[in-house]
C-alpha positions in Angstrom: -91.5 21.7 20.9 -89.3 20.2 18.2 -87.1 23.3 18.3 -86.8 23.0 22.1 -85.5 19.4 21.8 -83.0 20.5 19.1 -81.8 23.3 21.3 -81.4 20.9 24.3 -79.5 18.4 22.1 -77.1 21.1 20.9 -76.5 22.3 24.5 -75.6 18.7 25.5 -73.1 18.4 22.7 -71.5 21.7 23.6 -71.3 20.6 27.3 -69.3 17.6 26.3 -66.7 19.8 24.5 -64.0 21.0 27.0 -63.8 24.7 27.3 -60.4 26.1 26.2 -59.4 29.3 27.9 -57.1 31.6 26.0 -54.8 31.3 29.0 -54.6 27.5 28.7 -51.6 25.9 27.0 -51.8 23.2 24.4 -49.5 20.3 23.6 -49.3 18.1 20.5 -48.5 14.5 21.5 -45.2 13.2 20.2 -43.8 9.7 20.2 -42.7 8.7 23.7 -45.0 11.2 25.5 -46.9 10.1 28.6 -49.4 11.9 30.7 -46.9 12.1 33.5 -44.2 13.4 31.3 -46.4 16.1 29.8 -47.8 17.1 33.2 -44.3 17.6 34.6 -43.1 19.5 31.6 -46.0 22.0 31.7 -46.5 22.0 35.5 -50.1 20.8 35.5 -51.7 17.8 37.2 -52.5 14.6 35.3 -56.1 14.8 36.6 -56.6 18.2 35.0 -55.3 17.0 31.7 -57.6 14.0 31.8 -60.7 16.1 32.7 -60.0 18.8 30.1 -59.5 16.3 27.3 -61.9 13.5 28.2 -59.1 10.9 28.7 -59.9 7.8 30.6 -57.0 5.5 30.0 -53.3 6.0 29.5 -53.1 5.7 25.8 -52.2 8.8 23.8 -52.4 9.1 20.1 -49.4 10.7 18.4 -50.5 14.0 16.9 -53.4 14.5 19.2 -53.6 18.1 20.5 -54.1 18.3 24.3 -55.5 21.2 26.3 -53.4 21.9 29.4 -55.5 24.0 31.9 -53.3 26.6 33.5 -50.2 25.0 32.1 -47.2 26.8 30.7 -46.9 26.8 26.9 -43.1 26.9 26.8 -41.7 25.3 30.0 -38.1 26.2 30.8 -35.6 23.6 31.5 -34.2 23.7 35.0 -30.4 24.3 35.3 -28.4 21.7 37.1 -27.5 22.7 40.6 -24.0 22.5 41.9 -23.2 18.9 42.9 -26.5 17.7 41.3 -27.5 16.9 37.8 -23.9 16.8 36.6 -23.0 14.5 33.8 -21.4 11.3 35.1 -17.6 11.0 34.5 -17.0 8.8 31.6 -13.8 6.7 32.0 -12.0 6.1 28.8 -11.3 2.5 28.0 -7.8 1.1 28.2 -6.3 0.9 24.8 -4.2 -2.1 23.6 -0.5 -1.6 24.1 0.6 -2.5 20.6 -0.9 -0.6 17.6 -2.3 -3.7 15.8 -5.4 -3.3 13.8 -8.5 -4.9 15.3 -6.8 -5.5 18.7 -9.0 -6.1 21.7 -8.8 -4.1 24.9 -6.2 -5.2 27.5 -6.8 -4.9 31.2 -3.8 -4.8 33.5 -3.5 -5.3 37.2 -2.5 -2.4 39.5 1.2 -1.6 39.1 3.8 -0.8 41.7 5.5 2.6 41.9 8.2 3.3 39.3 11.7 4.5 39.6 12.3 8.1 40.7 12.4 10.6 37.9 11.4 14.1 37.0 7.8 13.2 36.2 6.7 16.8 36.1 8.9 17.7 33.1 8.9 16.0 29.8 12.4 15.1 28.5 13.7 16.8 25.4 15.3 15.2 22.4 18.5 17.1 23.2 18.5 15.8 26.8 18.0 12.2 25.8 20.6 12.5 23.1 23.1 13.7 25.6 22.2 10.8 28.0 22.8 8.4 25.2 26.2 9.9 24.2 29.3 7.8 24.9 31.7 10.7 25.3 34.5 9.8 27.8 35.1 12.0 30.8 38.6 13.0 31.8 39.0 10.3 34.5 36.1 8.0 33.8 35.4 5.3 31.2 32.6 5.7 28.7 29.4 4.0 29.9 28.5 0.9 27.9 25.7 0.8 25.4 23.4 -1.0 27.9 24.0 1.6 30.6 23.2 4.4 28.2 20.0 2.7 27.0 18.8 2.3 30.6 19.6 6.0 31.4 17.5 7.1 28.4 14.7 4.7 29.2 14.5 5.7 32.9 14.5 9.4 32.0 11.5 8.8 29.8 9.4 7.8 32.8 7.7 11.2 32.5 6.5 10.6 29.0 2.7 10.0 28.7 1.1 7.0 27.1 -0.5 7.5 23.7 -1.8 4.6 21.6 0.1 4.7 18.3 2.3 7.5 19.6 5.9 7.8 18.4 7.0 11.1 19.9 8.0 12.4 23.3 4.5 13.9 23.6 3.1 10.3 23.8 4.3 6.8 23.2 2.8 3.3 23.2 4.8 0.3 24.4 6.6 -0.6 21.1 6.9 3.1 20.3 8.7 3.7 23.6 11.2 0.8 23.0 11.8 1.9 19.4 12.4 5.5 20.5 14.8 4.6 23.3 16.9 2.5 20.9 16.8 5.3 18.3 18.7 7.6 20.7 21.6 5.1 20.5 21.3 5.1 16.7 19.9 1.6 16.7 16.9 1.0 14.4 14.0 -1.3 15.6 10.8 -2.3 13.8 7.6 -0.5 14.9 5.5 -3.2 16.5 6.1 -5.5 19.4 5.4 -8.5 17.1 8.1 -7.4 14.7 10.6 -6.5 17.5 10.1 -10.1 18.9 11.8 -11.3 15.7 15.0 -9.4 16.4 18.0 -10.4 18.5 18.8 -13.6 20.3 16.4 -15.5 22.5 17.2 -15.3 26.2 15.9 -17.5 29.1 14.0 -15.7 31.8 16.6 -16.9 34.4 19.4 -15.3 32.2 17.8 -11.9 31.7 20.3 -9.0 31.7 19.6 -5.2 31.8 18.7 -3.9 28.4 17.0 -7.1 27.2 13.5 -6.8 25.7 10.7 -8.6 27.6 7.6 -9.6 25.7 4.0 -10.4 26.7 0.9 -11.7 25.1 -1.9 -9.4 26.3 -4.8 -9.4 23.9 -3.5 -11.8 21.3 -1.5 -15.1 21.1 1.4 -13.2 19.4 3.6 -10.7 21.3 1.5 -7.6 21.8 3.3 -5.8 24.6 7.0 -5.1 25.2 9.3 -3.5 27.8 13.0 -3.0 28.6 14.4 -5.1 31.4 16.1 -3.1 34.2 17.4 -5.8 36.5 16.1 -7.1 39.8 13.1 -8.6 38.0 11.8 -5.1 36.9 11.1 -3.7 33.5 10.2 -0.3 32.2 7.4 0.1 29.7 4.7 2.4 28.4 1.6 1.4 30.3 -1.9 2.0 28.8 -3.4 1.7 32.2 -1.1 4.1 34.0 -1.1 6.4 31.0 2.6 6.9 31.1 6.0 5.2 31.0 6.4 3.4 34.3 8.2 0.5 36.0 6.7 -2.9 36.7 7.8 -6.2 38.3 7.8 -9.4 36.3 6.4 -11.0 39.4 3.1 -9.2 39.0 0.5 -11.9 38.4 -0.8 -10.2 35.2 2.6 -10.2 33.6 3.7 -13.6 35.0 0.7 -15.2 33.3 1.3 -13.4 30.0 5.1 -13.5 29.7 6.2 -15.2 26.5 9.9 -14.6 26.2 12.8 -12.2 26.0 15.3 -11.1 23.3 18.8 -9.7 23.6 19.7 -7.0 21.1 22.7 -5.4 22.8 26.1 -7.1 23.1 29.6 -6.2 24.0 30.2 -5.2 20.3 27.4 -2.7 20.7 25.6 -4.2 17.8 22.1 -5.6 17.2 22.3 -9.3 16.5 19.7 -10.7 14.2 
């Protein structure tokens, strides 16, 4: 009789242990796993996982080995369908206009269309050098230094914006101004803050084509610069438009941030300090 009771007790213990089929998959619980997540990954219902492993609540112990009745041992990841499951487009943040260490981002308002130009073709060094030349034609006077500067600046409308850039493959605001003046053999400092120290101060009402206009975008000091074209417009390298473009001084963003102008070009074709 004692042997019969021992046998019945052993059978009861065995009945409580889930039967694992060789076809059943297993899963070792990792940090962050949930019953729902495991069920979806192995294509088996949560109720079957509970029943097979004697789970009553939702808590799973990390490292615990679960039996997955009829589940797939190595589920394959589904491929993203066309138009679905694609990674969202990440928009790059607008960079500050002037390459000043630690500068904060500057957000600008939508800008008006720029002057006409060959936007599909980058200008070459030789082309801009020719535009800046002061060679006299047979029956025409040589263009003044301001006119030549504006010709160069407007031809550079096709140049893309690049933070810290100093070449025709990409320029930032102060790099654009420095580059345009360089074609006239006029040297300017690199940053807008340094360029603001050059030339003679000009009142906004007395602006003349070729003057430099300055703005405080992300700092109290001059952090953005452009070249005045006349008719209340200026040309500059825009971090928002990602290219050299033309803007109006009447744009609310620039009206609020305008801090002054400097004149570097005079009748003597010299930079006045």
